[in-house]
N, C-alpha and C positions, 0 to 999 in steps of 0.2 A: 138595416140601418143605413140612412143616406150617406154617401161619401162626402167627406169634407174636402172639396176640391182644392182649397187653398193649402191645407196641410199636405195633401197628396202631391201637389205640384212641388212643394218644398222637398219632400222625400225623393221625388224623381230627380231632383238636382243633386242629391247626395250619392256618391258612388257606393257607399255602404248600405243604402236603402232602396235604390231604384229597382232591383230585381224583386224584392218583397213587395214594393209598391205596385209594380206591374202585375204581379200575381194577385194582389188584392183586387185590382181592377178587373182582371179576367174572371175572377170568382164572384163578382158582384152582379146584381140584376139591373144596374144602371144602364140606360140607353147610351150608347157611344155616339152622341150627336153633338153638334155645336163645335166651336173652335176647340181643337185638342189641346191638352195641357202643354204649355210652353216647355215645362220641365221634361216632358216625354221627348220632344224634338231635340232638346239640348243633350239629353242622355244618349240618344241614338247618334247624334253628331259626334260624340266623343269616340266612336269607333266600335268595332266588333267586340272588343274586350269589355265594353261598357254594360253588358247585361244580356246581350244576344237575343235569344229566342223569345223570352217573356216580353221584352219591349216590342219586338216585331209583331208578336201575337196581338198585342193591344192595338198597334197601328193598323194592322190588317182588319181588325174587328170594328174599327171606327167607321163612321159614315164616309164612304169612299170619296165623294166630291169634296167634303170638308178636309179630310186628311190629305188628299192630293194637293189641294190649294195651299194648305199650311206648309206641307213639305216643300213645295216649289218656292213659296215665299221665303222660307228659312234658307233654302239653297241660294237664292238670289241675294239674300242679305249677308250670307256668311263670307268671311274673308280668308279664314284658315283653309289651306289646300286640303288637308286630310279630312277636316270636317265637311267641306264641300263634297268631297268624293263620297263620304258616308251618307250624306243627305241625298245625293244622287242615287245611291244604292236604295235608299228608302223610297224615293220616287218610283224606281223600277217596280217595287212591290205594290204601291198604292195608287199608281197613276190612273186618273179618271179620263174617259174619252173626251170629255169637255175641254180638257187641258192639252189634248194632243197637238193642236196647232202651235201652242206656245212652246211645247217641248221640241217639236220639229224645228222651229226657228232656233232654238238653243243648240240643237245638234248641228245645224248648218253654220253656226256662228263660231269661228275659230278663236274668239276671245275666251271661250270656255275651255278648260283643260281637257285633253283627250280622255282621261279616266272618267271624268264627269260625263262627257258625251257618250262614252261607251255604255255606261249604266243606263243612260236615258234611251239609247237605242234598244237596249233589252226591254225597257218598259214599253216601248212602242211595239216590239215584237209580241209582247203579251196581249196588247190590244188587238193585234191582227188575229191572234189565235181565238180571241173572243168575238171576232167578226165586226169589230168597230172601225177598222182601217183597211184600206186596200191599196193597190198599186197607184191609184189616183192621188192619194196623199203621200205615199212613201217613195215613189220613184225618185224625187229629188234627194231623198236621204240615201238611197242605194247609190246613186251616181256620185254623191259627195263623198260618202264613206269609202267607196272603192278607190277613189283617187287620193285618199288621205296619206300623208307621209308617216302617220303613226300606225304601227302594226296593231295596237290595241283597238283601233277603229276598223282597220281593214279586216280583222278577223271576225267582225260582226256581219260581213257581207254574206258568207255562205248560209248562216242560220237565218238571216233575213230572207234570202231567196227561197230557202226551204219553207219558211212560214207563209210567204205570199203565194198566190196561185202561180204555178210553174208555167214558164213560156220559153220558147226557143232562144230568146235573147239572153237567157241566163248562161248558156253554154260558153260563149266567148268570154264573158266576165269571169267565170270560174276557171276557164282554161288559162287566162292571163295570170290568175292568182297562183297557179301551179308553179310559176316562175318567181314567185315572191321571195324576197330576201329573208323573210321570217319563216322558220320551219313550221311553227304552229299555224300560221295562215295557210301554208301549203297543205298541211294535213287536213285542216278544216275544209278547204276547197275540194280535196280529193275525196273526203268522206261524203260530202254532199253530191258530187258527181256520181259516185258509186251507187247511190240510191236510185238513180234514174237511168235505166238501160238505154233508153232512146238518146239521152244526152251522151252516154258513153259511146254510142255508135257514131256520133258526129265528131268525136275527137280523132285526130290523126293517130296512126298506130303507135307511135312512140309515146304520146301522152296517155293513150289508153293503157298501155302496159305500165307506165309509171304510176297511174292511179291504182292499178291492181296491186303493184308492189307496195305502195304506200299504205293502202288500206289493209292488206294482208299483214304487214309488219305491225300496224297499229293494233289489230286484233290479237296478235301474239303477245 
């Protein structure tokens, strides 16, 4: 039986209905193409309490270019800070490579809140893993994020460097993060350094020992 998209969109707008509506969608044989239901985006924007995994399952199953475009448009149009962060979280999951330049520009734009930009960086990382981006596109992102005053952005640097092809210039960047004021940033930098013996060998003895202590403590 074909889906009544008008009725489904209304159900997706109702907190008591959106989980059941999302499950109905995933169980259907309908092709997930075209503009996604506005109700789906509104439900996801209301936060992780809003229906969680069933809603995300539908978003991931949708045509990637169309869902990516719709999620970005919703993010740019949203004014509520919490909803913007949640839509950025959605973009992380559905970002299409065609929209990477736009997302890179958003990450570099301090007008967007740090939490939003952090989720967007994670979306870019996923594109790197899929082979869609390289240092050529992301070097400005790495340089911008490592200098950020926000620890929620600086903490993205080690995982970005892990994801991109490794080079010697990563060592001084990560070594500097070992002195970061935020402990989670320090731990993340230490973890990444510990994965590369050659990088460890280029640290001074005190930093090398500190990385060993930090990573041993983290494992315990």
